[in-house]
N, CA, C and O atoms as a CHARMM CRD file, in Angstrom:
* protein
*
  340
    1    1 MET  N    -55.89200   9.40600 -28.97700 PROA 1      0.00000
    2    1 MET  CA   -54.95100  10.44500 -29.32300 PROA 1      0.00000
    3    1 MET  C    -53.57600  10.10500 -28.76700 PROA 1      0.00000
    4    1 MET  O    -53.43900   9.59600 -27.65500 PROA 1      0.00000
    5    2 SER  N    -52.57900  10.39700 -29.56000 PROA 2      0.00000
    6    2 SER  CA   -51.22000  10.14900 -29.08000 PROA 2      0.00000
    7    2 SER  C    -50.70500  11.38900 -28.35800 PROA 2      0.00000
    8    2 SER  O    -51.01100  12.52400 -28.72200 PROA 2      0.00000
    9    3 GLU  N    -49.92400  11.13300 -27.33800 PROA 3      0.00000
   10    3 GLU  CA   -49.37700  12.22300 -26.55200 PROA 3      0.00000
   11    3 GLU  C    -48.03900  12.66100 -27.14000 PROA 3      0.00000
   12    3 GLU  O    -47.19800  11.82800 -27.47900 PROA 3      0.00000
   13    4 VAL  N    -47.85000  13.95800 -27.25800 PROA 4      0.00000
   14    4 VAL  CA   -46.60900  14.50300 -27.78500 PROA 4      0.00000
   15    4 VAL  C    -45.60700  14.56800 -26.63700 PROA 4      0.00000
   16    4 VAL  O    -45.87200  15.16500 -25.59300 PROA 4      0.00000
   17    5 LYS  N    -44.45100  13.94200 -26.85000 PROA 5      0.00000
   18    5 LYS  CA   -43.42500  13.92700 -25.81400 PROA 5      0.00000
   19    5 LYS  C    -42.49800  15.12100 -25.98600 PROA 5      0.00000
   20    5 LYS  O    -41.99800  15.38000 -27.08100 PROA 5      0.00000
   21    6 THR  N    -42.27700  15.83400 -24.91200 PROA 6      0.00000
   22    6 THR  CA   -41.34300  16.95100 -24.91400 PROA 6      0.00000
   23    6 THR  C    -39.96700  16.41600 -24.56600 PROA 6      0.00000
   24    6 THR  O    -39.79300  15.71900 -23.56600 PROA 6      0.00000
   25    7 LEU  N    -38.99600  16.74600 -25.39400 PROA 7      0.00000
   26    7 LEU  CA   -37.63800  16.27600 -25.14700 PROA 7      0.00000
   27    7 LEU  C    -36.96500  17.11600 -24.07600 PROA 7      0.00000
   28    7 LEU  O    -37.16900  18.32700 -23.98900 PROA 7      0.00000
   29    8 THR  N    -36.16000  16.44800 -23.26500 PROA 8      0.00000
   30    8 THR  CA   -35.36400  17.16100 -22.27300 PROA 8      0.00000
   31    8 THR  C    -34.21700  17.86500 -22.99800 PROA 8      0.00000
   32    8 THR  O    -33.92200  17.52100 -24.14200 PROA 8      0.00000
   33    9 PRO  N    -33.57300  18.82700 -22.37200 PROA 9      0.00000
   34    9 PRO  CA   -32.41600  19.47400 -23.00600 PROA 9      0.00000
   35    9 PRO  C    -31.32600  18.47700 -23.40000 PROA 9      0.00000
   36    9 PRO  O    -30.71400  18.61900 -24.45900 PROA 9      0.00000
   37   10 GLN  N    -31.07800  17.47500 -22.56400 PROA 10     0.00000
   38   10 GLN  CA   -30.06300  16.46600 -22.88300 PROA 10     0.00000
   39   10 GLN  C    -30.47600  15.63600 -24.10200 PROA 10     0.00000
   40   10 GLN  O    -29.64100  15.30300 -24.94200 PROA 10     0.00000
   41   11 GLU  N    -31.76500  15.30500 -24.19300 PROA 11     0.00000
   42   11 GLU  CA   -32.26200  14.54600 -25.34500 PROA 11     0.00000
   43   11 GLU  C    -32.16300  15.37400 -26.62700 PROA 11     0.00000
   44   11 GLU  O    -31.79900  14.84700 -27.67800 PROA 11     0.00000
   45   12 ARG  N    -32.48500  16.66800 -26.54500 PROA 12     0.00000
   46   12 ARG  CA   -32.36100  17.55000 -27.71900 PROA 12     0.00000
   47   12 ARG  C    -30.89700  17.65500 -28.15500 PROA 12     0.00000
   48   12 ARG  O    -30.59500  17.62700 -29.34800 PROA 12     0.00000
   49   13 LYS  N    -30.00400  17.77600 -27.19100 PROA 13     0.00000
   50   13 LYS  CA   -28.56800  17.84500 -27.49000 PROA 13     0.00000
   51   13 LYS  C    -28.11700  16.57700 -28.19800 PROA 13     0.00000
   52   13 LYS  O    -27.43700  16.64700 -29.22200 PROA 13     0.00000
   53   14 GLU  N    -28.48700  15.42700 -27.66700 PROA 14     0.00000
   54   14 GLU  CA   -28.08600  14.14800 -28.25700 PROA 14     0.00000
   55   14 GLU  C    -28.67000  13.98700 -29.66300 PROA 14     0.00000
   56   14 GLU  O    -27.99200  13.48800 -30.56100 PROA 14     0.00000
   57   15 LEU  N    -29.90500  14.40100 -29.85300 PROA 15     0.00000
   58   15 LEU  CA   -30.54100  14.34700 -31.16800 PROA 15     0.00000
   59   15 LEU  C    -29.78400  15.22300 -32.15800 PROA 15     0.00000
   60   15 LEU  O    -29.52900  14.80700 -33.28800 PROA 15     0.00000
   61   16 PHE  N    -29.42400  16.43500 -31.73900 PROA 16     0.00000
   62   16 PHE  CA   -28.67700  17.34200 -32.61200 PROA 16     0.00000
   63   16 PHE  C    -27.32100  16.74900 -32.97600 PROA 16     0.00000
   64   16 PHE  O    -26.91500  16.79900 -34.13700 PROA 16     0.00000
   65   17 ILE  N    -26.62400  16.19200 -32.00200 PROA 17     0.00000
   66   17 ILE  CA   -25.31000  15.58900 -32.25700 PROA 17     0.00000
   67   17 ILE  C    -25.42700  14.45100 -33.25100 PROA 17     0.00000
   68   17 ILE  O    -24.62800  14.35600 -34.18300 PROA 17     0.00000
   69   18 ASN  N    -26.41300  13.58700 -33.06600 PROA 18     0.00000
   70   18 ASN  CA   -26.60200  12.45700 -33.98500 PROA 18     0.00000
   71   18 ASN  C    -26.95300  12.92300 -35.39500 PROA 18     0.00000
   72   18 ASN  O    -26.47400  12.35200 -36.37400 PROA 18     0.00000
   73   19 GLU  N    -27.78300  13.95200 -35.50200 PROA 19     0.00000
   74   19 GLU  CA   -28.13800  14.48800 -36.82100 PROA 19     0.00000
   75   19 GLU  C    -26.92400  15.11800 -37.50200 PROA 19     0.00000
   76   19 GLU  O    -26.73400  14.94800 -38.70700 PROA 19     0.00000
   77   20 LEU  N    -26.10100  15.84500 -36.74100 PROA 20     0.00000
   78   20 LEU  CA   -24.90100  16.45500 -37.30000 PROA 20     0.00000
   79   20 LEU  C    -23.91200  15.38400 -37.75700 PROA 20     0.00000
   80   20 LEU  O    -23.31200  15.50600 -38.82500 PROA 20     0.00000
   81   21 MET  N    -23.74400  14.34100 -36.95200 PROA 21     0.00000
   82   21 MET  CA   -22.86800  13.23400 -37.37000 PROA 21     0.00000
   83   21 MET  C    -23.38100  12.60400 -38.65700 PROA 21     0.00000
   84   21 MET  O    -22.60000  12.30700 -39.56100 PROA 21     0.00000
   85   22 GLY  N    -24.68000  12.40100 -38.74100 PROA 22     0.00000
   86   22 GLY  CA   -25.27200  11.81100 -39.93700 PROA 22     0.00000
   87   22 GLY  C    -25.04400  12.67800 -41.16800 PROA 22     0.00000
   88   22 GLY  O    -24.74200  12.16400 -42.24600 PROA 22     0.00000
   89   23 ARG  N    -25.18800  13.99500 -41.01100 PROA 23     0.00000
   90   23 ARG  CA   -24.94800  14.90500 -42.14400 PROA 23     0.00000
   91   23 ARG  C    -23.49900  14.82100 -42.61200 PROA 23     0.00000
   92   23 ARG  O    -23.22900  14.78800 -43.81300 PROA 23     0.00000
   93   24 ILE  N    -22.58100  14.78800 -41.67000 PROA 24     0.00000
   94   24 ILE  CA   -21.16100  14.72600 -42.02700 PROA 24     0.00000
   95   24 ILE  C    -20.83600  13.39200 -42.67100 PROA 24     0.00000
   96   24 ILE  O    -20.16600  13.35200 -43.70300 PROA 24     0.00000
   97   25 GLU  N    -21.29700  12.29700 -42.08000 PROA 25     0.00000
   98   25 GLU  CA   -21.01500  10.97100 -42.63800 PROA 25     0.00000
   99   25 GLU  C    -21.63500  10.78600 -44.01700 PROA 25     0.00000
  100   25 GLU  O    -21.08900  10.06000 -44.84800 PROA 25     0.00000
  101   26 SER  N    -22.76500  11.43200 -44.26800 PROA 26     0.00000
  102   26 SER  CA   -23.40800  11.28800 -45.57800 PROA 26     0.00000
  103   26 SER  C    -22.57800  11.94100 -46.68500 PROA 26     0.00000
  104   26 SER  O    -22.73400  11.59800 -47.85700 PROA 26     0.00000
  105   27 ARG  N    -21.70600  12.87000 -46.32800 PROA 27     0.00000
  106   27 ARG  CA   -20.82800  13.51500 -47.31500 PROA 27     0.00000
  107   27 ARG  C    -19.65800  12.62300 -47.71600 PROA 27     0.00000
  108   27 ARG  O    -19.02500  12.84800 -48.74800 PROA 27     0.00000
  109   28 LEU  N    -19.37400  11.61200 -46.89900 PROA 28     0.00000
  110   28 LEU  CA   -18.22100  10.73900 -47.14500 PROA 28     0.00000
  111   28 LEU  C    -18.66500   9.45800 -47.83400 PROA 28     0.00000
  112   28 LEU  O    -19.83000   9.06800 -47.75600 PROA 28     0.00000
  113   29 GLY  N    -17.73900   8.82200 -48.49600 PROA 29     0.00000
  114   29 GLY  CA   -18.03400   7.57400 -49.18100 PROA 29     0.00000
  115   29 GLY  C    -18.11500   7.79500 -50.67500 PROA 29     0.00000
  116   29 GLY  O    -18.10700   8.93100 -51.15100 PROA 29     0.00000
  117   30 GLY  N    -18.19100   6.72100 -51.39500 PROA 30     0.00000
  118   30 GLY  CA   -18.22500   6.84500 -52.84900 PROA 30     0.00000
  119   30 GLY  C    -16.92900   7.45000 -53.33700 PROA 30     0.00000
  120   30 GLY  O    -15.85300   6.90900 -53.08200 PROA 30     0.00000
  121   31 GLU  N    -17.02000   8.56800 -54.03800 PROA 31     0.00000
  122   31 GLU  CA   -15.81900   9.20300 -54.58800 PROA 31     0.00000
  123   31 GLU  C    -15.19400  10.21700 -53.63600 PROA 31     0.00000
  124   31 GLU  O    -14.11200  10.73400 -53.91500 PROA 31     0.00000
  125   32 TYR  N    -15.85700  10.50900 -52.51500 PROA 32     0.00000
  126   32 TYR  CA   -15.33100  11.49500 -51.57400 PROA 32     0.00000
  127   32 TYR  C    -14.73400  10.82800 -50.34100 PROA 32     0.00000
  128   32 TYR  O    -15.42200  10.09900 -49.62700 PROA 32     0.00000
  129   33 LEU  N    -13.45700  11.08000 -50.09700 PROA 33     0.00000
  130   33 LEU  CA   -12.77400  10.51200 -48.93900 PROA 33     0.00000
  131   33 LEU  C    -12.57400  11.53900 -47.83200 PROA 33     0.00000
  132   33 LEU  O    -12.22800  11.17900 -46.70600 PROA 33     0.00000
  133   34 THR  N    -12.78900  12.81800 -48.14400 PROA 34     0.00000
  134   34 THR  CA   -12.68900  13.87000 -47.13100 PROA 34     0.00000
  135   34 THR  C    -13.84600  14.84600 -47.28700 PROA 34     0.00000
  136   34 THR  O    -14.45600  14.95500 -48.35000 PROA 34     0.00000
  137   35 THR  N    -14.12400  15.53900 -46.21700 PROA 35     0.00000
  138   35 THR  CA   -15.10300  16.60800 -46.25000 PROA 35     0.00000
  139   35 THR  C    -14.65300  17.68500 -45.27900 PROA 35     0.00000
  140   35 THR  O    -13.91400  17.40400 -44.33600 PROA 35     0.00000
  141   36 LYS  N    -15.08900  18.90100 -45.50300 PROA 36     0.00000
  142   36 LYS  CA   -14.74400  20.01700 -44.63100 PROA 36     0.00000
  143   36 LYS  C    -16.01400  20.56000 -43.99200 PROA 36     0.00000
  144   36 LYS  O    -17.10700  20.49100 -44.55400 PROA 36     0.00000
  145   37 PHE  N    -15.82700  21.09500 -42.81300 PROA 37     0.00000
  146   37 PHE  CA   -16.95000  21.63800 -42.05800 PROA 37     0.00000
  147   37 PHE  C    -16.42800  22.82700 -41.27600 PROA 37     0.00000
  148   37 PHE  O    -15.33900  22.75100 -40.70700 PROA 37     0.00000
  149   38 GLU  N    -17.16300  23.91100 -41.23000 PROA 38     0.00000
  150   38 GLU  CA   -16.70500  25.11300 -40.52900 PROA 38     0.00000
  151   38 GLU  C    -17.67400  25.47500 -39.41200 PROA 38     0.00000
  152   38 GLU  O    -18.89200  25.37100 -39.55800 PROA 38     0.00000
  153   39 THR  N    -17.09800  25.90500 -38.29000 PROA 39     0.00000
  154   39 THR  CA   -17.88400  26.43700 -37.18000 PROA 39     0.00000
  155   39 THR  C    -17.22800  27.72900 -36.73000 PROA 39     0.00000
  156   39 THR  O    -16.06300  27.98400 -37.03300 PROA 39     0.00000
  157   40 ALA  N    -17.97800  28.53700 -36.01000 PROA 40     0.00000
  158   40 ALA  CA   -17.43400  29.82200 -35.55800 PROA 40     0.00000
  159   40 ALA  C    -17.92900  30.15600 -34.16400 PROA 40     0.00000
  160   40 ALA  O    -19.08700  29.92200 -33.82000 PROA 40     0.00000
  161   41 LYS  N    -17.02200  30.70900 -33.37100 PROA 41     0.00000
  162   41 LYS  CA   -17.35400  31.14100 -32.01700 PROA 41     0.00000
  163   41 LYS  C    -18.45300  32.20500 -32.04200 PROA 41     0.00000
  164   41 LYS  O    -19.35100  32.19400 -31.20000 PROA 41     0.00000
  165   42 CYS  N    -18.38100  33.10500 -32.98900 PROA 42     0.00000
  166   42 CYS  CA   -19.39900  34.15400 -33.11400 PROA 42     0.00000
  167   42 CYS  C    -20.38700  33.76600 -34.22400 PROA 42     0.00000
  168   42 CYS  O    -20.71100  34.56500 -35.10200 PROA 42     0.00000
  169   43 ALA  N    -20.84800  32.52700 -34.15400 PROA 43     0.00000
  170   43 ALA  CA   -21.72200  31.95000 -35.17700 PROA 43     0.00000
  171   43 ALA  C    -22.91100  32.82200 -35.57200 PROA 43     0.00000
  172   43 ALA  O    -23.16300  32.98300 -36.76600 PROA 43     0.00000
  173   44 PRO  N    -23.64600  33.38600 -34.62800 PROA 44     0.00000
  174   44 PRO  CA   -24.82100  34.17500 -35.03000 PROA 44     0.00000
  175   44 PRO  C    -24.49500  35.35300 -35.95000 PROA 44     0.00000
  176   44 PRO  O    -25.28800  35.68900 -36.82900 PROA 44     0.00000
  177   45 SER  N    -23.33800  35.97700 -35.75300 PROA 45     0.00000
  178   45 SER  CA   -23.00600  37.11700 -36.61100 PROA 45     0.00000
  179   45 SER  C    -22.68000  36.67400 -38.03400 PROA 45     0.00000
  180   45 SER  O    -22.72300  37.48500 -38.96000 PROA 45     0.00000
  181   46 TYR  N    -22.35200  35.38800 -38.21800 PROA 46     0.00000
  182   46 TYR  CA   -22.11900  34.83700 -39.55500 PROA 46     0.00000
  183   46 TYR  C    -23.37800  34.17200 -40.11400 PROA 46     0.00000
  184   46 TYR  O    -23.40900  33.76300 -41.27500 PROA 46     0.00000
  185   47 GLY  N    -24.41100  34.06800 -39.27900 PROA 47     0.00000
  186   47 GLY  CA   -25.61600  33.36400 -39.69200 PROA 47     0.00000
  187   47 GLY  C    -25.46400  31.85500 -39.57600 PROA 47     0.00000
  188   47 GLY  O    -26.18900  31.09700 -40.22100 PROA 47     0.00000
  189   48 TRP  N    -24.51100  31.42300 -38.74300 PROA 48     0.00000
  190   48 TRP  CA   -24.24100  29.98900 -38.56800 PROA 48     0.00000
  191   48 TRP  C    -24.86700  29.49400 -37.27300 PROA 48     0.00000
  192   48 TRP  O    -25.35200  30.27800 -36.45700 PROA 48     0.00000
  193   49 SER  N    -24.84700  28.18700 -37.10400 PROA 49     0.00000
  194   49 SER  CA   -25.44000  27.54400 -35.93700 PROA 49     0.00000
  195   49 SER  C    -24.51300  27.58900 -34.72200 PROA 49     0.00000
  196   49 SER  O    -23.35200  27.18400 -34.79100 PROA 49     0.00000
  197   50 VAL  N    -25.04800  28.08600 -33.61600 PROA 50     0.00000
  198   50 VAL  CA   -24.30100  28.07100 -32.35900 PROA 50     0.00000
  199   50 VAL  C    -24.12900  26.63100 -31.87500 PROA 50     0.00000
  200   50 VAL  O    -23.08100  26.27600 -31.33600 PROA 50     0.00000
  201   51 GLU  N    -25.15600  25.80700 -32.06700 PROA 51     0.00000
  202   51 GLU  CA   -25.09500  24.41500 -31.62500 PROA 51     0.00000
  203   51 GLU  C    -23.98500  23.65200 -32.34000 PROA 51     0.00000
  204   51 GLU  O    -23.29900  22.83600 -31.72400 PROA 51     0.00000
  205   52 GLU  N    -23.80200  23.90900 -33.62600 PROA 52     0.00000
  206   52 GLU  CA   -22.72200  23.24600 -34.35400 PROA 52     0.00000
  207   52 GLU  C    -21.37500  23.60300 -33.74100 PROA 52     0.00000
  208   52 GLU  O    -20.51100  22.73800 -33.59800 PROA 52     0.00000
  209   53 TYR  N    -21.19000  24.86000 -33.38100 PROA 53     0.00000
  210   53 TYR  CA   -19.93500  25.28300 -32.74600 PROA 53     0.00000
  211   53 TYR  C    -19.76300  24.60200 -31.38600 PROA 53     0.00000
  212   53 TYR  O    -18.68100  24.11200 -31.06400 PROA 53     0.00000
  213   54 MET  N    -20.82900  24.57600 -30.59700 PROA 54     0.00000
  214   54 MET  CA   -20.74000  24.02400 -29.24400 PROA 54     0.00000
  215   54 MET  C    -20.52700  22.51900 -29.23200 PROA 54     0.00000
  216   54 MET  O    -19.79100  22.00900 -28.38800 PROA 54     0.00000
  217   55 TYR  N    -21.16000  21.79500 -30.15900 PROA 55     0.00000
  218   55 TYR  CA   -21.15000  20.33900 -30.09900 PROA 55     0.00000
  219   55 TYR  C    -20.17100  19.67000 -31.05600 PROA 55     0.00000
  220   55 TYR  O    -19.98800  18.45500 -30.99000 PROA 55     0.00000
  221   56 MET  N    -19.53900  20.43300 -31.94200 PROA 56     0.00000
  222   56 MET  CA   -18.62500  19.82100 -32.90800 PROA 56     0.00000
  223   56 MET  C    -17.46400  19.07700 -32.23900 PROA 56     0.00000
  224   56 MET  O    -17.06400  18.03600 -32.75900 PROA 56     0.00000
  225   57 PRO  N    -16.89900  19.54600 -31.12000 PROA 57     0.00000
  226   57 PRO  CA   -15.85300  18.73600 -30.47800 PROA 57     0.00000
  227   57 PRO  C    -16.35200  17.34300 -30.04400 PROA 57     0.00000
  228   57 PRO  O    -15.60600  16.36700 -30.11500 PROA 57     0.00000
  229   58 ILE  N    -17.60300  17.26000 -29.60000 PROA 58     0.00000
  230   58 ILE  CA   -18.18300  15.96300 -29.23400 PROA 58     0.00000
  231   58 ILE  C    -18.35300  15.11000 -30.48000 PROA 58     0.00000
  232   58 ILE  O    -18.02900  13.92200 -30.47900 PROA 58     0.00000
  233   59 VAL  N    -18.86400  15.72500 -31.54500 PROA 59     0.00000
  234   59 VAL  CA   -19.04200  15.01100 -32.81300 PROA 59     0.00000
  235   59 VAL  C    -17.68900  14.50700 -33.31700 PROA 59     0.00000
  236   59 VAL  O    -17.57700  13.36500 -33.76400 PROA 59     0.00000
  237   60 ALA  N    -16.66700  15.35500 -33.24500 PROA 60     0.00000
  238   60 ALA  CA   -15.33500  14.97000 -33.70800 PROA 60     0.00000
  239   60 ALA  C    -14.82100  13.75800 -32.93700 PROA 60     0.00000
  240   60 ALA  O    -14.27100  12.83000 -33.53000 PROA 60     0.00000
  241   61 GLN  N    -14.99700  13.76400 -31.62600 PROA 61     0.00000
  242   61 GLN  CA   -14.54500  12.62800 -30.81400 PROA 61     0.00000
  243   61 GLN  C    -15.28200  11.35500 -31.19200 PROA 61     0.00000
  244   61 GLN  O    -14.67000  10.29400 -31.30900 PROA 61     0.00000
  245   62 ARG  N    -16.58000  11.45100 -31.38200 PROA 62     0.00000
  246   62 ARG  CA   -17.36200  10.25700 -31.75900 PROA 62     0.00000
  247   62 ARG  C    -16.97900   9.75900 -33.14500 PROA 62     0.00000
  248   62 ARG  O    -16.94600   8.55000 -33.37800 PROA 62     0.00000
  249   63 LEU  N    -16.68900  10.67100 -34.06800 PROA 63     0.00000
  250   63 LEU  CA   -16.24300  10.25100 -35.39600 PROA 63     0.00000
  251   63 LEU  C    -14.89200   9.55800 -35.31000 PROA 63     0.00000
  252   63 LEU  O    -14.66100   8.56700 -36.00400 PROA 63     0.00000
  253   64 ARG  N    -13.98600  10.07100 -34.45900 PROA 64     0.00000
  254   64 ARG  CA   -12.68500   9.41000 -34.25600 PROA 64     0.00000
  255   64 ARG  C    -12.88000   8.00400 -33.71100 PROA 64     0.00000
  256   64 ARG  O    -12.20100   7.06900 -34.13400 PROA 64     0.00000
  257   65 GLU  N    -13.80500   7.85600 -32.77600 PROA 65     0.00000
  258   65 GLU  CA   -14.09400   6.53300 -32.20300 PROA 65     0.00000
  259   65 GLU  C    -14.61300   5.56500 -33.26000 PROA 65     0.00000
  260   65 GLU  O    -14.44200   4.35300 -33.12600 PROA 65     0.00000
  261   66 LYS  N    -15.24700   6.08800 -34.31100 PROA 66     0.00000
  262   66 LYS  CA   -15.74600   5.24600 -35.41100 PROA 66     0.00000
  263   66 LYS  C    -14.67700   4.98300 -36.46500 PROA 66     0.00000
  264   66 LYS  O    -14.92500   4.26900 -37.43600 PROA 66     0.00000
  265   67 GLY  N    -13.47700   5.56200 -36.27600 PROA 67     0.00000
  266   67 GLY  CA   -12.37800   5.29800 -37.19100 PROA 67     0.00000
  267   67 GLY  C    -12.07200   6.39800 -38.19300 PROA 67     0.00000
  268   67 GLY  O    -11.18100   6.23300 -39.02700 PROA 67     0.00000
  269   68 TYR  N    -12.78000   7.50600 -38.13600 PROA 68     0.00000
  270   68 TYR  CA   -12.50700   8.61400 -39.04400 PROA 68     0.00000
  271   68 TYR  C    -11.31800   9.42300 -38.52500 PROA 68     0.00000
  272   68 TYR  O    -11.05600   9.45800 -37.32300 PROA 68     0.00000
  273   69 SER  N    -10.61600  10.06100 -39.43100 PROA 69     0.00000
  274   69 SER  CA    -9.56500  11.00500 -39.06900 PROA 69     0.00000
  275   69 SER  C    -10.20300  12.39000 -39.02600 PROA 69     0.00000
  276   69 SER  O    -10.84100  12.81300 -39.98900 PROA 69     0.00000
  277   70 VAL  N    -10.03300  13.09000 -37.91400 PROA 70     0.00000
  278   70 VAL  CA   -10.62500  14.41800 -37.76000 PROA 70     0.00000
  279   70 VAL  C     -9.54100  15.38400 -37.30000 PROA 70     0.00000
  280   70 VAL  O     -8.86200  15.13900 -36.30300 PROA 70     0.00000
  281   71 SER  N     -9.38700  16.47000 -38.02500 PROA 71     0.00000
  282   71 SER  CA    -8.43000  17.50400 -37.62300 PROA 71     0.00000
  283   71 SER  C     -9.11800  18.85700 -37.70600 PROA 71     0.00000
  284   71 SER  O    -10.14400  19.01500 -38.36700 PROA 71     0.00000
  285   72 SER  N     -8.52400  19.83500 -37.01500 PROA 72     0.00000
  286   72 SER  CA    -9.11300  21.17000 -37.03000 PROA 72     0.00000
  287   72 SER  C     -8.02200  22.22500 -36.93500 PROA 72     0.00000
  288   72 SER  O     -6.92800  21.97100 -36.43100 PROA 72     0.00000
  289   73 SER  N     -8.34300  23.40700 -37.42600 PROA 73     0.00000
  290   73 SER  CA    -7.47100  24.56900 -37.29100 PROA 73     0.00000
  291   73 SER  C     -8.35700  25.79700 -37.18500 PROA 73     0.00000
  292   73 SER  O     -9.47200  25.82800 -37.70600 PROA 73     0.00000
  293   74 VAL  N     -7.83800  26.80900 -36.49800 PROA 74     0.00000
  294   74 VAL  CA    -8.61400  28.02600 -36.28200 PROA 74     0.00000
  295   74 VAL  C     -7.94400  29.19000 -37.00100 PROA 74     0.00000
  296   74 VAL  O     -6.75100  29.44100 -36.83000 PROA 74     0.00000
  297   75 ASN  N     -8.72300  29.88800 -37.80000 PROA 75     0.00000
  298   75 ASN  CA    -8.26100  31.07900 -38.50300 PROA 75     0.00000
  299   75 ASN  C     -9.34800  32.14100 -38.41100 PROA 75     0.00000
  300   75 ASN  O    -10.48600  31.91000 -38.82000 PROA 75     0.00000
  301   76 TRP  N     -9.00100  33.29300 -37.87800 PROA 76     0.00000
  302   76 TRP  CA    -9.93500  34.41600 -37.79000 PROA 76     0.00000
  303   76 TRP  C    -11.24900  34.02400 -37.12200 PROA 76     0.00000
  304   76 TRP  O    -12.32300  34.34600 -37.63000 PROA 76     0.00000
  305   77 ASP  N    -11.17300  33.34000 -35.99900 PROA 77     0.00000
  306   77 ASP  CA   -12.34000  32.91500 -35.20800 PROA 77     0.00000
  307   77 ASP  C    -13.21000  31.85900 -35.87800 PROA 77     0.00000
  308   77 ASP  O    -14.28800  31.54800 -35.37200 PROA 77     0.00000
  309   78 VAL  N    -12.77200  31.30700 -36.99100 PROA 78     0.00000
  310   78 VAL  CA   -13.50200  30.23100 -37.66100 PROA 78     0.00000
  311   78 VAL  C    -12.70000  28.94600 -37.51600 PROA 78     0.00000
  312   78 VAL  O    -11.51200  28.90800 -37.83600 PROA 78     0.00000
  313   79 THR  N    -13.35300  27.89800 -37.03300 PROA 79     0.00000
  314   79 THR  CA   -12.70300  26.60000 -36.90500 PROA 79     0.00000
  315   79 THR  C    -13.00300  25.78600 -38.15700 PROA 79     0.00000
  316   79 THR  O    -14.16200  25.52400 -38.47900 PROA 79     0.00000
  317   80 ASP  N    -11.95200  25.39300 -38.85300 PROA 80     0.00000
  318   80 ASP  CA   -12.08100  24.53300 -40.03500 PROA 80     0.00000
  319   80 ASP  C    -11.84700  23.09300 -39.60800 PROA 80     0.00000
  320   80 ASP  O    -10.77800  22.75500 -39.10000 PROA 80     0.00000
  321   81 TRP  N    -12.84000  22.25400 -39.81200 PROA 81     0.00000
  322   81 TRP  CA   -12.75600  20.84700 -39.48400 PROA 81     0.00000
  323   81 TRP  C    -12.58100  20.05600 -40.77300 PROA 81     0.00000
  324   81 TRP  O    -13.27100  20.31800 -41.75800 PROA 81     0.00000
  325   82 VAL  N    -11.67000  19.09600 -40.77800 PROA 82     0.00000
  326   82 VAL  CA   -11.48700  18.20300 -41.91600 PROA 82     0.00000
  327   82 VAL  C    -11.69600  16.79000 -41.41700 PROA 82     0.00000
  328   82 VAL  O    -11.02900  16.34800 -40.48200 PROA 82     0.00000
  329   83 ILE  N    -12.62900  16.07800 -42.04600 PROA 83     0.00000
  330   83 ILE  CA   -12.94600  14.70600 -41.68700 PROA 83     0.00000
  331   83 ILE  C    -12.59800  13.82300 -42.86700 PROA 83     0.00000
  332   83 ILE  O    -12.98300  14.10300 -44.00300 PROA 83     0.00000
  333   84 ALA  N    -11.85900  12.74400 -42.58900 PROA 84     0.00000
  334   84 ALA  CA   -11.42700  11.84800 -43.67100 PROA 84     0.00000
  335   84 ALA  C    -11.72900  10.40600 -43.28800 PROA 84     0.00000
  336   84 ALA  O    -11.76100  10.04100 -42.11200 PROA 84     0.00000
  337   85 VAL  N    -11.94800   9.60500 -44.31800 PROA 85     0.00000
  338   85 VAL  CA   -12.20200   8.17300 -44.13300 PROA 85     0.00000
  339   85 VAL  C    -10.90900   7.50900 -43.75700 PROA 85     0.00000
  340   85 VAL  O    -10.87600   6.29600 -43.54900 PROA 85     0.00000
């Protein structure tokens, strides 16, 4: 029998960040040179992910390190992220 490994909180965080980066990068390429992504401080009241709000600044920095252009603006407690090739 194989043993099921329980991830530490740091491992779960890193896994989530990598999955979010992958989702964003999968939207780019081909005919799309930009994509938009929204996060919100009061995410649960919008039915959005709290983790996306908390970790998007880390994701943005890592995307910049890979050469993507990342900008953001805040309107009515919603952060609009624009990622470009």
